[in-house]
N, C-alpha and C positions, 0 to 999 in steps of 0.2 A: 475561549473556545478550546476544547480538548484536542489532543492529538488525533483521536478518532474522527472528530468533527472536521478538522482541517484536512485530513486525508479524504473524507467523504466529499468535501468541497472541491478538492483537486479532481476527483472522479467526475463530479458534476460538470466542472469546466471542460472535461474531456467528452461530455455527452453521455455519461453513464449515470443512471439514477441509483445512487448509493442507498437510497431509502428502501429499495426493493431487494437489496443484497442482505442475506443472513450473514452476520458478522463472523460466523464460524464455517461458512461454506467457501470453498476455493473459488476465487473469481476466474481462474483459468479453466479448471476441469468442468466447472458448471457452464462454461461457454459464454460468460458475461463479457469477457474481453479475451483477445488472443495474446500470445506470449509477447509479440512485438509491442502491442499497446500497453501491456503490463510493464515492460522495460521502460517505455516512455513515461508511464505513471511514476515508476521508481525514480527516474531521473528528475522529474518535477518535484517529487518529495524531497530529494536531496537538496535541490535549490531552495525550496520553501523553508526547510528546517535548518539549512546550513550544515548538513551532515554528509558523510560518505558511507554508503552501504558497500561493504566488502563482499561482492558477489561470489568470489572464489571461496569464501569461508562462511557463507550464509546458506542455510538449508532452505531451499525454495518452498518446501511444504510449510515451513514455519512462517513465511511471510505472504503466502498466497491467499490468506484470509484477511479480512479487514481487522479483526481482533488481533491476529498474529502480527500483522504489519504494524499496527499501532503500538503494540507491546515492544516490538523490535526498535521502532523509532524512539520510543520513550527510553529504552535502555541506552541507545546511542546518545541521546541528549544528556544523560546522566554522566557520561564519560568525560 
């Protein structure tokens, strides 16, 4: 399972149909989830992948899309 697919699975467990999300559209500004739900998704991603997302030094726009978030998680996994 790819990082993208694992993130999509996390979203599905939260009741969000990731199949209907364009990978390049912001999940926040498109109204798919609100900012608090997004933070909860990010925390679950941290647990799932055993990583820590440095929120202070991470550009929100870069991780607000599924493609951007998957790329960011992949880069953290390589560290």
